[in-house]
C-alpha positions as CSV (number, residue, x, y, z in Angstrom):
1,M,119.6,72.7,109.2
2,P,116.9,70.0,109.1
3,P,117.6,66.4,108.1
4,V,116.4,65.7,104.6
5,V,114.5,62.6,103.7
6,L,114.2,61.5,100.0
7,L,111.2,59.3,99.2
8,A,110.5,57.6,95.9
9,S,108.0,55.2,94.5
10,E,109.2,51.9,93.1
11,S,109.4,53.2,89.5
12,A,111.2,56.4,90.6
13,Y,113.5,54.5,93.0
14,S,115.1,52.5,90.1
15,G,115.8,55.8,88.3
16,L,117.4,57.3,91.3
17,E,119.5,54.1,91.8
18,G,118.9,54.1,95.6
19,R,121.0,57.2,96.3
20,V,120.9,60.9,95.2
21,G,124.3,62.4,96.0
22,V,124.8,62.1,99.7
23,Y,121.1,61.4,100.3
24,R,119.9,57.9,100.6
25,V,116.5,57.2,99.0
26,R,113.7,55.5,100.9
27,R,111.0,53.5,99.0
28,I,107.4,54.6,99.4
29,T,105.5,51.5,100.5
30,G,101.9,52.8,100.6
31,E,100.2,56.1,100.2
32,P,102.8,58.8,99.3
33,A,101.0,61.6,101.1
34,K,101.0,59.6,104.4
35,A,104.7,58.8,104.2
36,I,105.5,62.5,103.4
37,L,103.5,63.8,106.3
38,E,104.9,61.2,108.8
39,N,108.5,62.3,108.0
40,L,107.6,66.0,108.1
41,F,106.0,65.8,111.5
42,R,109.2,64.0,112.8
43,G,111.1,67.2,112.0
44,S,112.6,66.3,108.6
45,A,112.4,68.1,105.4
46,V,111.1,65.9,102.6
47,V,111.7,65.5,98.8
48,A,109.4,62.9,97.2
49,A,109.6,61.6,93.6
50,Y,106.7,59.6,92.2
51,D,104.3,59.6,89.3
52,G,101.6,62.2,90.0
53,A,103.6,64.1,92.6
54,A,102.6,67.4,91.0
55,E,98.9,66.6,90.9
56,E,98.9,65.6,94.6
57,A,101.3,68.3,95.8
58,L,98.7,71.0,96.6
59,R,96.7,68.6,98.7
60,V,99.9,67.6,100.6
61,W,101.0,71.3,101.1
62,T,97.5,72.2,102.3
63,E,97.5,69.4,104.9
64,I,101.1,70.3,106.0
65,A,100.0,73.9,106.5
66,R,96.8,72.8,108.3
67,R,99.0,71.1,110.8
68,G,101.0,74.3,111.4
69,V,104.2,73.3,109.6
70,N,105.8,75.4,106.9
71,P,104.9,73.8,103.5
72,F,108.2,75.1,102.0
73,Y,109.9,72.0,103.6
74,Y,108.2,69.6,101.2
75,M,109.5,69.6,97.7
76,P,107.8,67.2,95.1
77,V,109.7,66.0,92.1
78,D,107.4,64.8,89.3
79,P,109.0,62.5,86.7
80,A,107.1,64.5,84.1
81,E,109.6,67.4,84.8
82,E,112.3,65.4,83.0
83,G,110.4,66.1,79.8
84,F,111.1,69.8,79.8
85,S,114.3,70.0,81.9
86,G,116.7,69.8,78.9
87,G,118.1,66.4,79.6
88,L,118.4,66.7,83.4
89,S,117.6,63.5,85.1
90,L,115.2,62.9,87.9
91,S,118.2,62.3,90.2
92,V,119.7,65.8,89.4
93,L,116.3,67.5,90.0
94,A,115.9,65.6,93.3
95,R,119.4,66.4,94.4
96,A,118.9,70.1,93.7
97,R,115.8,70.4,95.8
98,A,117.3,68.3,98.6
99,S,120.3,70.6,98.7
100,L,118.0,73.6,98.9
101,L,116.2,72.1,101.9
102,A,119.4,70.9,103.6
103,A,120.9,74.4,103.6
104,A,117.7,76.0,105.0
105,P,117.1,76.6,108.7
106,S,115.2,73.9,110.6
107,P,111.4,73.9,110.1
108,R,109.6,76.4,112.2
109,V,106.2,75.4,113.7
110,G,103.8,78.1,114.3
111,A,104.7,80.3,111.3
112,V,101.5,79.3,109.5
113,T,98.1,80.8,109.9
114,S,94.7,80.6,108.3
115,N,92.9,83.6,106.9
116,V,90.9,84.7,103.8
117,F,93.9,83.7,101.6
118,G,93.9,80.2,103.0
119,R,96.8,78.7,104.9
120,V,99.7,81.1,104.6
121,V,103.3,81.2,105.9
122,L,104.1,84.4,107.9
123,P,107.4,86.4,107.6
124,V,109.6,86.2,110.7
125,L,112.0,88.8,112.1
126,T,115.4,87.1,112.8
127,S,117.0,90.0,114.7
128,E,115.0,92.5,116.6
129,A,118.1,94.4,117.6
130,S,119.2,94.9,114.0
131,C,115.7,96.2,113.1
132,L,115.7,98.7,116.0
133,M,119.1,99.9,115.0
134,L,117.5,101.6,112.0
135,R,115.4,103.9,114.1
136,G,113.2,105.4,111.4
137,C,113.0,102.5,109.0
138,T,109.5,101.5,107.9
139,A,110.5,99.9,104.5
140,C,108.8,96.6,105.1
141,V,105.6,98.3,106.4
142,E,105.4,100.6,103.4
143,S,106.1,97.7,100.9
144,C,103.3,95.4,102.1
145,P,100.5,95.2,99.5
146,R,98.1,94.1,102.2
147,D,98.9,96.6,105.0
148,A,99.6,93.5,107.1
149,L,102.7,94.9,108.9
150,Q,102.6,97.5,111.7
151,G,104.9,99.0,114.2
152,K,108.6,99.0,115.0
153,P,109.9,96.3,115.1
154,P,107.1,95.1,112.7
155,R,104.3,93.0,113.9
156,V,102.4,90.8,111.4
157,D,98.6,91.0,111.3
158,A,97.9,87.3,110.7
159,G,94.5,88.0,109.4
160,S,95.7,90.3,106.6
161,C,99.0,88.7,105.5
162,S,99.0,86.7,102.2
163,G,102.4,85.3,102.7
164,C,103.7,86.8,99.5
165,G,107.2,87.7,100.9
166,V,107.4,91.2,99.3
167,C,108.3,92.7,102.6
168,T,111.4,90.6,102.9
169,A,112.8,92.2,99.7
170,A,112.4,95.6,101.2
171,C,114.3,95.0,104.5
172,P,117.6,97.0,104.3
173,V,119.4,94.6,106.7
174,S,117.8,91.4,105.6
175,V,116.4,90.4,109.0
176,L,112.9,89.9,107.8
177,E,112.5,86.7,105.9
178,M,110.2,83.9,104.9
179,P,111.1,80.9,107.0
180,G,113.4,78.6,105.3
181,F,114.2,80.4,102.1
182,S,117.2,82.8,101.7
183,F,120.3,83.6,99.7
184,R,122.4,80.6,100.9
185,P,119.8,77.8,100.2
186,L,119.2,79.1,96.7
187,E,123.0,79.0,96.1
188,Y,123.1,75.3,97.1
189,F,120.2,74.6,94.8
190,L,121.9,76.2,91.8
191,D,125.2,74.4,92.6
192,Q,123.5,71.2,91.6
193,L,122.4,72.4,88.2
194,P,124.4,73.0,84.9
195,P,124.1,76.7,83.9
196,N,122.4,78.2,80.8
197,G,118.9,77.2,81.8
198,V,115.7,79.0,82.9
199,L,114.8,79.0,86.6
200,V,111.0,79.2,87.2
201,P,109.9,80.0,90.7
202,V,106.2,79.0,90.8
203,C,103.5,79.4,93.4
204,H,102.3,76.1,95.1
205,S,98.8,76.8,93.7
206,S,100.1,76.9,90.1
207,Y,102.8,74.1,90.2
208,A,100.6,71.2,89.1
209,R,99.1,73.2,86.2
210,L,102.5,74.4,85.1
211,V,104.0,70.9,85.0
212,K,101.0,69.8,82.9
213,R,101.3,72.8,80.6
214,L,105.0,72.5,80.0
215,S,104.7,68.7,79.5
216,A,102.2,69.3,76.7
217,E,103.9,72.4,75.2
218,S,107.6,72.0,75.7
219,P,109.4,75.4,75.9
220,G,112.4,73.8,74.2
221,R,114.8,75.2,76.8
222,R,116.3,73.6,80.0
223,T,113.6,74.6,82.4
224,V,113.9,74.0,86.2
225,L,111.0,74.6,88.4
226,L,111.3,75.9,92.0
227,P,107.9,75.5,93.8
228,L,107.5,78.1,96.6
229,P,104.5,79.0,98.7
230,C,104.4,82.2,96.6
231,S,106.7,83.0,93.7
232,S,107.4,86.4,95.2
233,W,109.5,84.6,97.8
234,L,112.2,84.8,95.1
235,T,113.2,88.4,95.5
236,P,115.1,90.7,93.1
237,L,118.3,89.8,94.9
238,H,117.6,86.1,94.3
239,A,117.0,86.9,90.6
240,L,120.3,88.6,90.4
241,Q,122.0,85.7,92.1
242,S,120.4,83.3,89.5
243,L,121.5,85.5,86.6
244,Y,125.1,85.5,88.0
245,R,125.0,81.7,88.1
246,G,123.8,81.5,84.5
247,F,120.0,81.2,84.8
248,S,117.4,83.4,83.3
249,V,114.4,83.8,85.6
250,V,110.7,83.6,84.7
251,S,108.4,84.0,87.7
252,V,105.0,82.2,87.3
253,C,102.1,83.5,89.3
254,D,98.6,83.6,88.0
255,P,97.0,87.0,88.4
256,G,93.7,85.4,89.3
257,D,95.1,84.2,92.6
258,E,93.8,86.6,95.3
259,A,96.9,86.0,97.4
260,C,99.4,87.0,94.7
261,S,101.1,90.3,95.1
262,S,102.6,92.6,92.5
263,G,106.0,90.9,92.8
264,Y,109.0,93.0,92.1
265,D,106.9,96.1,91.4
266,G,109.1,97.4,88.6
267,A,112.5,96.3,90.0
268,L,115.1,94.9,87.5
269,R,113.4,96.4,84.5
270,G,116.1,96.7,81.9
271,L,117.3,93.1,82.5
272,P,115.7,91.1,79.6
273,A,116.6,87.8,81.2
274,V,114.2,88.4,84.2
275,L,110.4,88.3,83.8
276,E,107.8,88.3,86.6
277,S,104.1,87.5,87.1
278,V,103.8,85.3,84.0
279,S,100.7,83.2,83.8
280,V,100.7,79.4,83.4
281,E,99.1,79.7,80.0
282,R,101.9,82.0,78.7
283,A,104.8,80.3,80.5
284,A,106.0,78.1,77.7
285,T,106.0,80.9,75.1
286,V,107.8,83.3,77.5
287,I,110.4,80.7,78.5
288,R,111.0,79.9,74.8
289,G,111.7,83.5,74.0
290,I,113.6,84.8,77.0
291,P,117.3,85.6,76.4
292,E,119.9,83.1,77.6
293,A,121.8,84.1,80.7
294,T,125.6,83.8,80.7
295,Q,127.3,82.4,83.8
296,L,129.4,85.1,85.4
297,G,130.8,83.1,88.3
298,D,130.7,79.9,90.3
299,S,129.4,81.4,93.6
300,A,127.5,84.5,94.4
301,L,128.4,84.0,98.0
302,S,132.0,84.8,97.3
303,I,131.4,88.4,96.3
304,S,129.8,91.4,97.9
305,R,126.2,92.2,97.0
306,P,127.1,95.5,95.3
307,E,129.6,93.7,93.2
308,L,127.0,91.1,92.3
309,V,124.7,93.8,91.0
310,H,127.6,95.5,89.1
311,R,128.7,92.4,87.3
312,V,125.1,91.5,86.2
313,A,124.4,95.0,85.1
314,R,127.6,95.2,83.2
315,A,127.0,91.8,81.5
316,Y,123.7,93.2,80.1
317,S,125.1,96.7,79.3
318,V,122.7,98.3,81.8
319,D,123.8,101.8,83.0
320,A,121.1,102.3,85.6
321,L,119.0,99.7,87.4
322,N,116.3,99.8,90.1
323,V,117.3,96.8,92.1
324,G,114.3,96.9,94.4
325,S,116.1,95.0,97.2
326,P,118.9,95.7,99.7
327,A,121.9,94.8,97.5
328,I,123.3,98.1,96.4
329,G,122.4,101.7,97.2
330,D,122.7,105.1,95.7
331,V,122.9,108.2,97.9
332,E,121.6,111.6,97.1
333,V,122.3,114.6,99.3
334,D,120.3,117.9,99.6
335,T,123.2,120.3,99.5
336,V,121.1,123.1,101.0
337,K,120.3,121.0,104.1
338,C,123.6,119.2,104.4
339,M,126.0,120.6,107.0
340,V,128.9,118.4,105.8
341,C,129.2,117.1,109.3
342,D,130.3,113.5,110.1
343,A,126.9,112.1,111.3
344,C,126.4,109.9,108.2
345,S,130.0,108.9,107.6
346,A,130.6,108.0,111.2
347,T,127.5,105.8,111.1
348,C,128.1,103.9,107.8
349,P,129.1,100.3,108.7
350,Y,130.7,99.7,105.2
351,G,132.7,102.9,104.7
352,A,130.6,104.0,101.8
353,L,130.6,107.6,103.1
354,S,133.6,109.5,104.3
355,L,134.7,113.1,105.0
356,V,137.8,114.2,103.1
357,V,139.8,117.4,103.6
358,E,141.4,118.7,100.4
359,G,143.2,122.0,100.9
360,D,140.6,124.5,102.1
361,R,137.6,122.3,101.2
362,I,136.0,119.5,103.1
363,K,134.0,117.0,101.1
364,L,131.4,114.3,101.8
365,V,132.6,111.5,99.5
366,F,130.4,108.5,98.4
367,D,131.8,105.1,97.3
368,H,128.9,103.4,95.4
369,A,130.7,100.0,95.4
370,R,130.6,99.8,99.2
371,C,126.9,100.8,99.7
372,T,124.4,98.1,100.5
373,A,121.5,100.4,101.0
374,C,121.2,99.7,104.7
375,H,119.9,103.3,105.2
376,M,121.9,103.9,108.4
377,C,123.2,107.2,107.0
378,E,119.6,108.3,106.2
379,Y,118.4,107.7,109.7
380,A,121.5,109.2,111.3
381,C,121.4,112.6,109.5
382,P,120.0,115.2,111.9
383,Y,119.1,117.5,109.1
384,G,117.1,115.1,106.8
385,A,119.5,115.8,104.0
386,I,120.2,112.2,102.8
387,R,118.0,109.9,100.7
388,V,119.0,106.3,99.8
389,S,117.5,104.3,97.0
390,Y,118.0,100.7,95.8
391,T,119.6,102.0,92.6
392,Y,122.7,100.9,90.6
393,R,124.5,103.6,88.6
394,A,127.3,102.6,86.3
395,D,128.7,106.1,86.2
396,R,129.3,106.0,89.9
397,Y,130.5,102.5,90.5
398,G,134.2,102.2,91.1
399,R,134.5,106.0,91.6
400,R,134.5,108.1,94.8
401,V,132.0,110.9,94.2
402,A,131.8,114.2,96.2
403,L,128.1,114.6,97.2
404,A,128.6,117.9,99.1
405,D,131.5,120.2,100.0
406,D,132.2,123.3,102.0
407,E,135.0,125.6,103.2
408,V,137.1,124.1,106.0
409,A,136.6,125.8,109.4
410,R,140.0,126.0,111.3
411,C,141.1,126.5,114.8
412,R,141.7,130.2,115.4
413,M,144.9,129.5,117.4
414,C,146.7,126.7,115.5
415,G,144.8,126.4,112.2
416,A,143.8,122.7,112.7
417,P,140.7,121.7,110.8
418,L,137.5,121.7,112.9
419,G,135.0,120.6,110.3
420,S,132.9,122.5,107.8
421,M,132.3,126.2,108.0
422,K,128.6,125.7,107.5
423,M,128.3,123.3,110.4
424,M,130.4,125.5,112.7
425,R,128.3,128.6,111.9
426,H,125.1,126.6,112.4
427,V,126.3,125.5,115.9
428,E,127.4,129.0,116.8
429,E,123.9,130.3,115.8
430,Q,122.2,127.7,118.0
431,M,124.5,128.5,120.9
432,R,123.7,132.3,120.6
433,R,120.0,131.5,120.6
434,M,120.5,129.5,123.9
435,G,122.3,132.5,125.4
436,A,125.9,131.1,125.5
437,S,128.6,133.2,126.9
438,E,131.3,134.9,124.8
439,L,133.8,132.6,126.4
440,A,131.9,129.6,125.2
441,L,131.6,131.0,121.7
442,R,135.3,131.7,121.6
443,Q,136.0,128.1,122.8
444,L,133.8,126.8,119.9
445,W,136.4,127.9,117.4
446,L,139.3,126.2,119.1
447,C,140.5,122.6,118.5
448,P,140.6,120.3,121.6
449,K,144.3,120.8,122.2
450,C,144.0,124.6,122.1
451,K,141.0,124.5,124.4
452,L,143.0,122.5,127.0
453,R,146.0,124.8,126.6
454,G,143.8,127.8,127.2
455,L,142.2,126.2,130.3
456,S,145.6,125.3,131.6
457,E,147.0,128.8,131.1
458,S,144.0,130.4,132.8
459,S,144.1,128.0,135.9
460,P,145.1,129.6,139.3
461,G,148.6,128.9,140.4
462,D,150.0,128.4,136.8
């Protein structure tokens, strides 16, 4: 985690009373941009509060990126934001942004490139091993609106990437991320704010215009801005996290910006307290009319991601929801292809799939509340019978659902279960095609103990 430096002009310093929570405030004694850059290049993250911070922010972010440093690590706080924050003081806004940066990983140099979209921050892979574990997964590659990802593990084409962050929402194991911003830093940010407000992630390119617009046309709601290199950095999972903490979400991103992506691409439709890709001109009207979110808990870090989705969906009476992010998964099985073997259940790291023998039937059982949509089962299935989607279904949550079943095949000597009849016959057919002996075929239908007993009885000298 990087050290966080809080800078303030003389007028803002008195409002901050020299300290913001655990952070000591330093006076700006000259050009603000120079002081900001000096501290950033020493390895600190910076929050700066001064009149005109919004107007100057884009120039500062551009210069930061030009020097090869991630602009996420600079957060301006313009005193004008107090006018539409529903009574939140400059100190509270500064503390929230400082807490966000303090919980982020240290700034990474070299994650910034220059291309047709300007200076952009590139996604980073935090665990190559976890990515390779999902052998057939190409979710991030398929999600990229610019075709900027290739290969396995994914490589970023620096010339094509717009830095939108959409790929990070698609990663089933959350190892592809935009440097600095993740689930935990956002939680720390929300910790500093009273609930029942509107969180507005806004692109760096739109931040100054949005501050000006909301200052002139107050939305009449507690509105808290979260400036990000691209508003799509706030994924559907982050939006659910915000709803759980009591914040409606309005993502502001002007369609005219060539670097902007399609955002959530239909995810979370059905949740009226989440709206994406709202223009600066419409922001005040949309914020004014968006339904108020109800705080459902004090920390989204203390519950599982499937439970987070369930609680939010239940609060809004949503029976089915396309989450669009690896938070919860729904599994569908092609019963024609499925052999009811244990390839998927043995691979699932969360116990969402299991084989259960009930009498003369063997069943593949799915527990929706345990599934995080990691796709491990899908890639483990040798028959291509499983499909996983980022979908929540109220009718399945909290229940164990049989996705496929078959007759139990039993040992022909002792009657112990061997697996599904369908799988055993499939294996027998493959062995016959390969010219297996009759002895080998008879051994197939015996349990391990009976196979050993048979070998022992047939051994010379017994």
